N, C-alpha and C positions, 0 to 999 in steps of 0.2 A: 761280153754283151751285157750280162747282168751288172757288171761294175759300172760301165758307162750309163747304163739306165739309172742305177742308184745316184751316180754323181749328177746327172741331169735333173733327176728329181729333187735332190738336196739344193742344187743352185736355183731351181724354180721356187721351191719353198722360201729360200732366202729372198729372192726377188719379190715374191708375194708379201713376205712379212716387211720388208723395207718399204714397199708400196703402201701398205696399210698404215705403217708408222707415219709416213709423210703425210697421208691424208688426215690422220688423227692429230698430227702436230699443228695443222692449221687452226684447230681449236684450242690448243694449249696456250699460245701467246695471243695477245690482243694488240691492235693498233692504237696508238695514242690519239685521243680526242680531247679538245680543249673542254674543261668543266662547264656544264650546262649553266645558263643564266648570266654569263659573263656579258653577252651583247645587250642584256636588258638593264644593266647597272647604269643609273643616272649619276655620272661622275662630276659634271660641272654644274654648280649651283646657279640658278637664274640665268643660264646661258643655253640658248637653243639655236643651233645653226646647223646647216647641211653643207657649209662651205668647208672643203677639205684643205684650204690653204692655211698653213701654220708657220709661224716663225721658227719652229724647231728644224724645219728644212733649210733655213738660211745659215751659211757659214758664219762662224763667230767673227770673222774679219769684217763682215758686212754689218753685223749688229753693233759692234764697237768700233766707231770711226776714229777715235783717239789713237794716233800712231804710237805714242808712247805706251799706252795700254796693250796695243797689239803686240808691240815687242816684248813686253813682260810676259803676256800669255804665251807667246811662242817659246820664250826662254823657259818658262814652266813646263811645257810640253817636252821639250828637250832634255831637261834636267831634273824633273820632280821625282823623288824617291819612291813615293806611293805608286806612281805609274810605272817605274821600273820593277816594283814588286809585282804589279799586276801582269807585266809582260813575262816575268818568270813563271807565274802560275799557268799562263797559257803554254809555255814550253813544257811544263810538266804534264799538262792535260794532253798535248800532242803525242808525248812519249807514251803515255797510258793508251791512247787510241791506237798507236802502231802496235802496241803489245797485244791488243785485242785482235787486231787483224792477223797477227802471226798464229793465233790460235785455230785459224781455219786450215792451216797447212800441217802436213805430217812432221813430227819431230824426227830428227836424225842424230844418232850417236855413233861414234867409232871407237874402237879399243884395240889395243896391241898389248898382248901379254905373253909372258915367258915363265914357265915353271920349272924349277930344277930341284928335284926331290931325291933324298938319300936316306935310306933306312939304316939306323945305327946298329941293329942286331945282325943283319945279313950282309951289310956293305953294298947292297945293290943300289943302283942309281937310275932314275927315270927322268925324262925331260919332255915337256910339252909346249908347244908353240901355237899361238892362235892370233889371227887378225880377222876381226869382223865388225860389222855394222848393224845396227838395229834401228827400226822406225815404228812409230806408233801414231795412229790417227783416229780421232773420234768423229763420228759422222753427227752433224748438227741436226738430228731428226726432229727435235722438239723446239728448235729456235733458241735454245739456251745460249749459244755463242753468238747469234745475231742480236739477241736482246742484250747481251753483255757489251757488244759492240756499240749498239745504239745508246746504251747507258754512258759509255765512254765519250761518244759523240755529244751527247747532252751536256756532259761535264766540260768538254771542250768549249762548246757554245756558251756555257754558263761563265766560264773564266774569260771568254771574250767579252760577253756582256758586262762582266765585272770591270774589265779594263775600260770600257766605254763609260760606265758609271763613274769610275775614278776621274776620267778625262772631263766628263761633264761637270763634276763637282769641282775639279781643279780650275776650270775656266771660270766657274761661278765664284769661287773663293777669291781668286786673283782679282776679278773685277770688283767684287765687294769691298776687298781690303784697299783697293786702289781709290774706290770712291770714298770710303771711310777716311782715308788719308787726306784726300781733297777736302773733305769737310772739315777736319780738324785744322788744315791750313787756312781755310776761309774763317772758321771761328777765331783762329789766332789773330788773323789780320783785323777782324772786327773788334776784338778785345784791345789790341794794340792801339787802334784808332781811337777807341773809346777812352783808353788811359791818357792818350795825348790830349783829348778834348777836355777831359776832366782836370788834367794838369793846368790847362788854360783857365778852366772854371775857378781853380784855387786862386790864381793869380787875380782874376776878376773879383772874386769875393773879398780878398785882401784889399783891393782898391775901393770897393764899395764900403767897407768897413771904415777905412780912413775918411770917407766922405760922409760917414754916420748914416748911410742908407741901410746897412745890415748890421747885425750884431756879431760878437765873437763866436757865438753858437754857430752861425751860418758858415764862418771860415773853417770851424772844426768839422762840421758836417760835410763840407766839400772835400776836406782831406780825407775823411773816412770813406766818402764815396769814391774817391780815386783809388784807394787801396783795395776796396771791395772788388773792383774790376781787375786790378793788377795782380791780386792773390791768386786768380784762377789761371794765369799764364804758365806757371811751372806744371800744373796738371795737363794743360793742353799740349805743352812740348813733350811731356812724358808719354801721353797718348800717341803722339806722332812718332816718337822713337819706338815704342812697342809695336805699333801697326807696321812700321818699316821692317822691324825684325821678324815679324810674323810673315809679312810678305816675302821676305828673304828666304825663309824656310821653304815656302811654297815653290820658290824659283830654284831650290836647291843650291843656294850660294850662302856664304857666310853673311851674318847679320851686317847691314850697312845702310847707306842712304839709297833712296829710290828716286830715280829722275821721274818727274810728273808734271801735268799741266795744271790748269785752274778748274774749279768746279763750275765756274761760269761759262767755260767753253765746252761743256758736256751737253750732248743733245740726245734726246730720247725719240725712238721711232714712233711714229703716230699710228701706224698700222700694226697694232699688236694682235694679229689673227691667232686664234687658238685651234682652229680646225675642229674636227668631231672627236669626241671623247675617245672612241675605240682606236684612234690613231696612237694612243699612248702605248698600245700593245706593241707597236712597231718602233716607236720613238724613244720610249722611256727605258733606258739600259737596265735600271733596277727591276722593272716589271718583266722585261725579257729574262733577266737573270732568275727571277722567282719562278717563271714558267719552265725554263730549262732545268731548274732544280727539281721541279715537279716531274718533268719528263724523265729524269734521272732515276727517281724512285719508282715511276711507273714501270720502267723497264726492269728494274731490280725485282718487282713483283712478278713479272714475266718469267725472269730467271728463277725465282723461288718456285713457281709452279712446275717448271720443267724438271725440277729435282725429283718430283714424284714418279717420273717415267723412266724406263730402262734406257741405258746408254749403250751404244753400239761402238765398240773399239776394235780396230783392226791393227794387229801387230805383225811385223815381219822382221826376220833376222837372217843374216847370211854372211859367209866369209870363208876363211881358209884355217885349217887345224891340222897339226901333224906333230908326230914325236920326233921328227928330224927336220931341223930348220932348213936343210938343204932341199928338202922335198916340199917345203911349205907352199911354193907356188905351183905345184903340179895339179893336174886335173883331180887326182884321187883326194886331194885335200879340201876340195869344195864342199860346202854344206849350206843349207838354207831351209826356212820354214815360214809359213804365214798362218796366223791364227785370227779368227774373228770370234767376238764374244759379246753377249748381251748381259748387262748387269743390272738387275731390278732391286731396288731398295725394298726390303721387307720389314725389318725391324732395326731402327737406329736411334732409339730413345726419344722419338718424337722430334728430331732435329729439323726434319722437312716441314712439318706443321708449324714449329716455332718459327722457322725462317720465313715462312709465308705470312704468318700473322704479324711479325715485326715489319716486313716489307709493306703490307696493306696499311698498317698503322702509321707507318712513315708517309705513305702516299697520302693519306688523309690529312696528316699534319701539313703537308706542303700544298695541298689543294687550298687549305684554309689561309696559309701564308701568302699564296698567290693572290687570292682574292683580297686579303688585307692590304697587300702591297699596291694593288690596282686602286682600291678606295683611297689610300694614302696619297697616291699620285693625283687623283681627282681633287682631293683636299688641297694639295699644294697649288694647283692651277686656280681653284677658286679663291683661296687666300691671296695669291699675288695679284689676281685681277682687282679684287676688292682693295687691296693695299695700294695699288697704283692709282686707282680712282680717288681714294681718300687722300693721298698725298697731292694729286693734282688739285682737288677742291681746296685743301688747306693752302696751297701755294697762292691761289687766287685771293682768298680771304685774308691771308697773311700780308700780302702786298698792299691792300687797302689799310690794314692795321698799322703797318710801318709808316705809311704816308701820313696818317693823322697823328701818330706819336712823334714824329719828326716835327710836325707843326706845333704839337703841344709843348715839346721841349723849347723850340724857338719862342713861342708866346710867353711862356712862364718865365723865361729868362729876361725878356723884354719888360715884362710886368714888374719883375723884382727890382728893376732899375727905376721905375717911375711910379709905382703903385705901393702905398703903405700896406694895403690889405693882402699883399702877396708875400709869402716867406720862402726860404730856401727849401722847406719840406716839399713844396709843390714841385720845385725844379728837380729835386732828388727822386721823387716819385716817378716823374715823367721820364727822366734819364734811365732809371732802372728798368722801367717798362720798355723803354726803346731797346736797350741792350738785350733783354730777354727775347724780345720779338725778332730782333736781328739773328741772334743765335738760333732760334726756333725756324727761322727762314732757311738757314743753312741745313738744318736737320730735315726739314720738308723736302728740299731738293735732293738730298742724299736718299731720303726714303723713296721718292719717286724713281731715282736711278736703281736703287737696289731691288725695288719691286719689279722693275723691267728685267733685271738679271734673274730674279727668282721666277718670274714667268718663263723666261727662256729656258732655264734649267728645268722647271717642273714639266714643261712640255717635251722635254728630251732633246733640247738643243745644245750644241757645243761639241759633239763627237763626230759630226759628219765632215 
């Protein structure tokens, strides 16, 4: 009776101790909360809207209507090596998460041993055979294992956000390189046409010289004017080749030619909605990645706190042992034990304090990095919006400029034939101004296209 009472008392004390530990453990770890002040940050400059419609929610196939560009983007998604690296990181994070799940279950080991011992002095011989298993389990009283699991989950989500960031950047880079390639094609066409026209000018100047309308200087100037345009062609062709090679790398293929359309056939969406700034938290993969990184170190701080408290470990062992192998599986060979123990850290050279300080400092670092990433995302959106508007404004003005310069070239050429007060320098100046304006017009168009791409990427579009 006494023995039963003692056992019952011990069990009651154990249950009370475990209950107290569970109640206290609720205060050891904390639940993650997004840093204060995030909702109050004004991310978009000069943009005030409550409309949550954003182009970030539109699939990239609807943003880019060029079927050739669509094919290139899909090829990049299928073959890009950076994307494959990101996928491999996700697999690593998934394996780590599965490992943290296993920590909640008891470990189990099995062993079979045979001992054959012979004493040299006496000649006596002894044998011992054993087959047993052991198990150990740690009760997660303070939430250390749960926090470790949440940290591993945050790392997995971070790796997934990284993959989305790579995908968004990949779509953006392919589109930008494609538009850059189209712009070089257009500039090359303009330059070739200009060389053709200036070759005709040379022939015209020679005829006018024979008629004593112009001097030999005008002929020489016309020749130089032709070559000043022609000398830029090798650079343009080099730019085309290098851009094709860069685009090929993004596509995961060997350097080579790229099938493409004309820049004149590219269209820009009129409705470039940005949504509200806080949608970046859900749409921008790099912002998501920064927050998951913060959550990872937040959970590691919880883990560091849990190390200050005692751990409860229960171990059990059992099996068969006998000096005679023929009797190993008899009932008399059975043995077993179970042990429960609390381990409280008392003195360990300040390791727990150091671990907590490091975790808290890392958490502070990644709070700042999260806010910085969010601010940079807002800056990207603001810059892209203004860049798009600036390009659109320039295109309207440039169209007027080119129209007047074309008339200027036409008028000066006619005056050169019939008016002594006009010389070839006037023609030369007007032609050079026209070529510069035509090349700039191509740059304006590609700036507008790339600003649209930048806005789409900066809002978090491309991965959905």
